[in-house]
N, C-alpha and C positions, 0 to 999 in steps of 0.2 A: 503492499499498501504505499505510496507517495503522499509526502507533505508537501502540502504550504503554507509558508510561512504568511503570519497576518500582521500590521504594524500600525496596531488600532488599539485604543482602553476605553474607547465607548462602549459600555455593557449592550446597550439598545441595539447600535450597529453590529458585534459582535453577537450577539444572539441571531440576527434576520442570518448574518455568514454562516451559520452553524445550521439552522433550518435547511438553506439552500443545499448545502452538503448531506445532510444528512436524508434531506428527499429526493437527492438524485445521484449523490457520490458516495454512499453510504462504503462501499465495499474500493473503493476506487482510490478516495482521497481521504487523509487525515489531517488536522490544522492543530495549528503551532500557535500560542498566543502570548512569545516573549513579552513582559510589562515595561523595559525600557528601549530606547534607542542603542546601547551599548549592548545587552542582550539581544536585539536584531540584529544587530552585525555581527555578535560572535556567530552566530547561527549561520548565515553568511556567509563568513568568513571560512569557517570549519565544516559546515554540513552542504552549502553548494546547491541551494535548494534550485529548483530550476522553475518555482513562479511561486509570486512574490503579490499579494496584496495592500496595498498600502492609504489606509484612512487621510486622504489628504487636507482633509477639515478638522485634525485632530488636534486642539490647542495644548493637549500635555506633555502629548512626540513632537520634535524638533524633526520634522519632515527635513528641510533645508539642511541638515547636520546628513541625514540619512542620505540624501542625495547625491552631497558633496564625496561621501565614501566611498558610493556605487562609480560615480565620475572617477576617483582618485585610481583605484586599479579596476576598468571597465573589463579587461579580459578576463578576470574571474567572476567579476558581478554581472555575468552574460545571462541573467535571469528575465523571463518576461513578466513583467510588472502589469495588475488590474490596480487602476486606482480606482478608488468611492469619493465623493465629495457631497456637500450639504449645498443643492442645490438656492437654496434661501441666504445663506450669506457668501458662498463662495463661484467666480463666474469659471465655465468650464474654459474658456480663451486662457484667463492668466493662468491655470494651473498647467494646461499646453505648453506653454509658453516657458512658464518655467521650470519641466521637465521635460524639454524637448531632446537634449543632450543624453537621456536613460531611455533605456528600451520599454517607454510607455505603450503599452500593446490598444489600450481603451480605457473610458471614464465611462462610473456608471453612479448615478446621483443615488444618494439613500431611499428617495421613492420608489426606485426600479430595481434593486438589489434583489427583492423576489424575483421578477420577471425576468431579468439581463443578467443578473451573474451566473445562472446556472447556464444559460445559452453561450456566454462567453467563454465556460470554462468547457462546456462541449468542442464549441470551434477550437478553441487551441489544444486540446487531447486529440483533437480528429488529426488535426494539423503539425503535432510535435515534433514530427522529424526533421519541418523545416522552421522552426522556430528555436529549439535547444540543440545543446551540443551534440549531435549525435553521430558525429564523427562519421559521414557519408562520403566524404569527397572522393573515396573511389568507384563511387556510383554514377560520379557528375560525368556529363557529357558536354562536349560543347555546346551541343542543343539541347535545353530542356523545356518539356511543355507542358501545361496543366492548368487545371479550371474550378472558379469556384461556382456554385450556384447561391445566388441570396435571393432568402424573399424578403417581399417588401415591409412586412412588419422586424423583420432584422435592422430597420433605417439605423436606429441607436448604434448600432453595433458595428458600423459597416469599417471603422480605423482598425478593428480587429485584423480583416485581411490584409489593408494597405501596408500593416503593422508586420504580417506577417512574412509580406514579399521584400518590404525594404529592409529588415532585417537579415533575411536568407542572403540579399545582394549583399550587406555590409560584410558578413559573415564570410561568405565566400572572394571578398575580396575585391565584386564587381563595381561596387561605389563605395566613397568614404562614407566614413560615419555623419560628418558633414552632411552629406547629401539625404540624408536616413529619413529625417522629418519631412524636409518637400517632397520625396517620392511618398511617401505614406499619404502626407494631406491633399498630394494633386490626385491619387486614385480614389482616396476617401471621398472628394469632393465631386471625381466622377461618378462612382456609384453613388452618391447622395441626388445627383441631376439624376440620376438614370430611373430611380425608385419614384422619385419627386415628381418630375416632369416626363417622363417618358412612359412609366408604368403606371401611374396614376393620374397619369394628364391632368398634374394642378396647374394652370397657367399663373404667370408672373400678376397679374392682377388678381385672381383670386388667392393668391399667397399673399399679396399686401394688405386685404381686404382683413383675411384670417388673423394676420400676425396685429393687425390693430387693433383688434378686438381682446388682444389679453393671453389667446392659445398659442400653444407651440405646432409647429409644422407636426410633429408627429404625431399629435390628435388628430388634425385632418387627415394624414395617411390612413391613421386605423377608419376613421369615416369612410371614405374612398373604399377602403378594402372589406366592407360590408358588402359592396357587389362581388358577390363570388367570382364573377370575370376579371374583375382587376385583383382580386387576391389570389389568384392562380397565376398571375401572371410572374416571374421571376429574372433575374436581371443574371448575367453571365459573365463573371471575369475571370479569361482567359490569358495567358501569357507562355512567350515564347521569350527564354534568354538564351542568346548566341555568344557568341566569340567578340564583337564590337559593340552591338546593339541588345536591348530589351523591347521586347512590344508588348505592352499594357494595352488588352481590348475589354473597352468595357461594352455591350450589346443588352439593350431591352427591350420589350414586346409591344411598346407602346407605337404611336403614330406616326411618330418621327417629328421634326420639325423642318421649316426651312434654311439651311444653313447659311446660306451668302445672304439671306436677309436677315439674319440674324447678327452675321460679322458686320454689315455697315451698319447695321442698328447701332452695334459697340463704338463705333468709331465715334460717335456723337456724344457728347457730354449730358447724360440724360441719367435721371433715376434707374433706368434698365440697368445702369452697370453695374449696382447695386446686386439686383438679381442675378447678374454674369457673373458674377464672384467666383462660385465653383468652377469655369472655365478658365476663369483668369488665373485663379490660383494654379490649377490642374496643366498652365501652360508654364508654371515656375519651377514644376518639379520635373520635367522632361526639356526635350529637343525640339520635340515636334509633337503636335495634335492633328488628326487626320480622322475627318467623321467621313462614314458612307455616305450614299446620293439621299437615302430615307431621311437620315439625321437621326436614327435610334442604335447607331454604334460609334465608338471612337477611339481611335487607337492613341496612345500615348507612348513615346519614341523616348528612350533613352540613352543616352551614350555609356557605354560601359568604359573603364578605365582600367588600363594594364596592368598599372606598377602604382596599386592604393597600398602602403605599409600599413602594418598593423602597430598599433601603439605599443612599445616594450612596457611589460610589466616593471611597474617601479623596483623591483627587487633585482630587477635583471638589466636596468635603464644604464649599468656603468660597463656593462660587457662589451667584449669585440663583437661589432658590426659587422657580417662580410656580406661585399654584394659580389652579386654570382652573374655569371654571362649564360646565355643560352648554351651547353653543349657541357657546361663546366660539371665538372665530377666534386660531389660534396661532399659522400663516405664512398669505401672500396670495402669489398666483401673481403673479410679474413684481418683487416687490420684492428687494433684493440679499441675498444668504446672507452674512450676517457674522459668523451663530454658527450652535451646533448645540443640539439639545435632547438630557438625557439624559431617557429617561423611566422617572419614577418611579411612576407610578400612572394609568388610565384608559384609556379607549379615544378611538380620534381618528380622523375617517373622514377621507380623502382625496378630492377633487375637483379634476376636471381638465375646464373647458369646463362650469361647473356640472355636471357628471355623478360622481355615485359612484364612483371605480374601486379601492377599497380600503380597508382598515381596519389602523390602527396600534395597539399594546396595549404593554407594559412588555418583553414577550418579544422583540419587535425594537431594544429597549437606546436607539437611538437615533434622532432623526429630526433630517429635511433635512443630512442629512450630504453629499450628493452635490452641490448647488451649493455648500455652506461649503468643500466641499476644493479645489471647481473652479471659486469664485471668479464662478460665474455668479449669474445671479437665478433664483428658484425657479419652477418648472416646474406648480406646483398648490397647490393652497389645502388647509388643514388645520383642520380644524372638531371640536371636543372632543363627542365622544358622549354623553359622560359626564362628571361631575367629577372630578379629577384635578389631580395636579402634576408639573411637568418643571422640569429644571434649565439655566436660562439662559448656555451657555457661549460667550463672545464669541470671536474667531477669535486674538485678541495671549495670552488666558488660555491658551486650549487649548494653544498652541505652548509654551506656557511650564510648562504643566502636562505635558505630552512630554518637555520636556527633563528634569524632576523623575521624569518614571516612564514611560521609552522601553518599557516591554511596553504601554503603552497603544496604542501606535499599530499595533503589530501586531496586538492585537485589533482595532481599530477596522477593518484591511486582511483580519480574517478575517469581518468582519462585511458588508464588501463582497465579499468572494467568494460569502460565503455567496446573497446577493443577488442578485449574477449569474449565478447558476446556478440559482437559481429565476427570475429574469428567462428567459434561456434556455428553461428548461421550459416557460414561459407560452409563449412566442413559438411551440416548438414544436408547443406544445396550441391555435395559433393564439388568443393573447389578444393586446391590446394591453398594454405595459409604459412606464411612464413613471417615472423619476427624476426627485426635487426636491431 
């Protein structure tokens, strides 16, 4: 049973969270409620959970301190975060802006914990291999495709889907951490538009009048979904991740709109520019927006980078940084494993008996850890497939770092356990697995 760490001191909110888990995930998740920020950080450091729930409206806990600690060693604290907040006292936009540099996947206000927290956990659990430290880089190919089908009633949860994909691109070195928020927001805005204007057919004028009455747009969507034909419509978010570009396509089942007329109208300084905020924000998250002729499908084209180095763990920041070129040999079979390498950037092919048997990327975190820890010789040769950077950490320095940052040893054990699981799965499937 996997544990979820909850940073919250409000008993009423805690009870709501307990009820959701008890009702929907009794055998899947257990909850941990550390009482102080220090206790929260100790669990995050030494148990390294995959999911954290944070009450951003909790006046008894210092969320700024928690956020800064997560950012200080973000390679270790790479878990998904679900945020909770009190809509009567805090603005969603402010919380998002203050926490844009951490892996905040979605925000749920207190009044919707019962209806939306469970759905959020369900989405994350189904897509955990893309969010968390899955160490699945050997399964990646130069072209990766997939899709999400999204219900209209998930309007308030669309940021999760954008967060999953943006985090995946960052984890595999496709975009910089600074661009994660832009891509997440761009996809979220396109999904919101597809549900709101596409599937539900809400016009700009209708939206304006509804919001002026003091109601939220989600209530208008719920009203529209009382029509079974509208309720049955879905939004499809598909993606294709290539070597140089990633295409995200959002399609709805609505009537579409006049794209050319819209683009002309947006050039004028009118109030409709406020309603066109979604498309404008989406443009900031990518290189190009391409609409189909009908106007019910849009593709966001994002340029991918070849040289994005991961931030070095604070404990290893003084170690030797090696810049490697395509074709360079990083490790050779038969040599003594007297050092371990932290992978900052690049892709590396693993050879055994001159045959390629695997691919290593920054998602694998380290390379050479098995022979390093066991004191054995390397069983494989690793050659750079692309230019990249690695941090070389000798055995003595690694031990000294572990003394100062003991939580790193726990993380390394988790990496090894993950790789062992992957090896067992490969063996069960009939493939041979070698550790170097």
